[in-house]
N, C-alpha and C positions, 0 to 999 in steps of 0.2 A: 302967366299971360302969354308966353311964347307958344304954349300948347294951344291956348284958346285962339290965338291969331292963326296958327297953322290949321286948326279945325275949321275956322271961318273961311280961310282961303280954299280949303278942300270943298266946302259946301258951295262956295261961289263957282268953282270950276265944275262941279257936278251939275249945278243949276244951269250953267251955260251949255253944257253938253245936252242936258234934257231939253232946253229950249230949242236948240238947233234940231234935235231929233223930232220934236213936236212940230216945228215949223215945216220940216219936210213931210211929215205925216199928215199935216193939215192942209196940204195943197188941194183946193177944191175947184178952182176955175182954170180955164184955158190960159188966161192971162198970167196967173200965178205959175202954172206949169211952164209957160213960155219963158218967164223970167228965170225960173229955176234952171231951165235947160240952157239959157244963155250963160248963166253963172257957171254951170258945170262945163260948158264948152270953153269958156274963158279959162277956167282952171286947167282943163285938159291941154289947151294951147300953151299955157304957162308952164305946165309940167313937161311938155314935149320940148319946149325951148330950153328949159333947164337941163333936161336929159341930153339934148344935143350939145349944150355947152360942156357938160360933164364928160360926155363921150369924146369930144374934141380935146379936152384937157387930158383925159386918159391916154389918148393916142399920142399927144405931144410928150407926155411923161414917159411913155414907152420908147419913143424915139430918143429922148434924152437919156434914158436908162441904157439903151443899146449903145449910144455914142460913148457914154461913160464907161461901159463895160469894155468896149473896143479900146478906149484910151488906157484903161487899166491893164489890159492884156499887153498892149504895146509897151507900157512902162515896165511891166514884169519882164518882158523879153529883153528890154534894154538893160534892166538891172542884172538879169542873168548873164548877159553878154559882158557887162562891166565887171561883174564878179569873176567870170572866167578869165577875163583879161588881167584882172588884179592877181588872181592865183598864178597865172602864167608869168607875170612880172616878178611875183614873189619867188617863184621857182627859179627863174633866171638869176635873181639876186642871190639866192641861196647857193646856186651853182658857182657863181662868181666868188662868193665868199669862201666856198670850199676849195676852189682853185687857189685862192690867195693863201689860205691856211696851208 
């Protein structure tokens, strides 16, 4: 029954695609062509708006990534400095210990 349902769904999807293709192929009047053109232009505008939003989102993500990378480099530098200071303090303590011994 699951396979039958799957096949029925595939048939419905194929039928929808065929109907859409036939609808575009059967445009016969100027009015139908005008309606189709309006639809296509509306889809184009919608696609352009979506593209613009995605482009803006991409640019914002790039800015965020750059800021995060800069912050990471600063933290790495700070960590390196702290590690060097820690090694320096450890060396000083070892020298003091050697002097006491």
